[in-house]
C-alpha positions in Angstrom: 3.8 16.9 8.5 6.2 18.1 11.2 7.0 15.8 14.1 5.1 18.0 16.6 2.0 18.0 14.3 2.3 14.3 14.0 2.4 13.7 17.7 -0.6 16.0 18.3 -2.6 14.3 15.7 -1.7 10.9 17.3 -3.0 12.2 20.6 -6.2 13.1 18.9 -6.5 9.7 17.4 -6.2 11.1 13.8 -3.3 8.9 12.8 -2.4 5.2 13.2 0.8 3.6 12.3 0.2 0.2 10.6 3.0 -2.4 10.5 2.0 -4.4 7.3 5.6 -5.9 6.6 4.6 -9.5 7.6 1.4 -9.4 5.4 3.4 -7.8 2.5 6.1 -10.5 2.8 3.5 -13.3 2.6 1.9 -11.6 -0.4 5.3 -10.9 -2.2 6.7 -14.5 -1.6 3.6 -15.6 -3.7 3.3 -12.7 -6.3 6.9 -11.8 -7.0 7.2 -14.0 -10.2 3.7 -13.2 -11.4 3.0 -10.8 -14.3 2.7 -7.1 -13.4 -1.1 -7.4 -14.0 -1.4 -10.3 -11.6 0.8 -8.7 -8.9 -1.5 -5.7 -8.9 -4.6 -7.9 -8.8 -3.2 -9.9 -5.9 -2.0 -6.8 -4.1 -5.5 -5.5 -4.1 -7.3 -8.9 -3.6 -5.2 -10.4 -1.0 -2.8 -7.9 0.7 -4.9 -4.8 0.8 -8.1 -6.7 1.6 -6.7 -6.8 5.0 -6.4 -3.0 5.2 -9.6 -1.6 3.6 -9.3 1.8 5.3 -5.7 2.3 4.1 -6.8 1.2 0.6 -9.7 3.7 0.6 -7.3 6.5 1.7 -4.8 5.7 -1.0 -7.5 5.8 -3.6 -9.0 8.9 -2.3 -5.7 10.7 -2.0 -4.5 9.7 -5.4 -7.9 10.6 -6.9 -7.7 14.1 -5.4 -4.4 14.6 -7.2 -5.8 13.3 -10.4 -3.8 10.1 -10.2 -5.1 6.5 -10.7 -4.1 4.2 -7.9 -3.8 1.4 -10.3 -1.1 3.2 -12.2 0.8 3.9 -8.9 0.5 0.3 -7.8 1.9 -0.8 -11.2 4.8 1.6 -11.0 5.8 0.6 -7.5 5.4 -3.1 -7.9 7.3 -3.2 -11.1 10.3 -1.6 -9.3 10.6 -4.3 -6.6 13.1 -6.9 -7.7 11.7 -10.5 -7.7 14.7 -11.5 -5.6 13.5 -9.5 -2.6 11.7 -11.7 -0.1 
């Protein structure tokens, strides 16, 4: 999306920027040394629980592309080093 299109959509109330850094930091401090399966479970159960509309959009968008959100979450979370906090 071009900057102009983004600005227009913001004026129409179609987009909202969410700062989830603090919530992700809390989640990651707890989950970083867990198994990948547990990281994904906690990501969904604790972190994304706070952002149900964002989660629904992620699932929908990945689904439209024929991609399982769970596989994406595993791929992303497996790439974050445990030392990041």
